[in-house]
Phi, psi and omega in degrees: 000134180267133177270139180268146176271357180289144179294149177290154177284144177289135174251128178254127176254120180254125184235104173285138183227134174245319179233152182273007187306306181250015186298315181300320178295319179294318179295319178297326177297318177295319180300326182285350178295139184268344181285133172223148009281148186220147171224149179240129179243117180259125176251102187271118180249020183263146180285326184276190182258001186301315182297313180303316181297318178295317181295319179298317177297317180296316184299329179294333181253356181284145177259026177213168183288135176239118179254132182242133180226122179256129179285138180291337177214164181297125184245351183067170192301305185296312180293329177298317178289323183290338182294000000 
């Protein structure tokens, strides 16, 4: 098999979030992926700060870009992803 010198394509993981209940496990799952370059985009549809706090802690130890977006109002699952 011949290896290419071309850079790998960026993979974007989009994660809609409403509750922080299983968020740490989901973030750790993304961290365990071996493919790089990778970026993680979090779409927070929660009213409180719990999700933001978990994402901020995770972003400090991630070896890839983590983008956080908080919705100004509740958008529900489909609209949260479409945003």
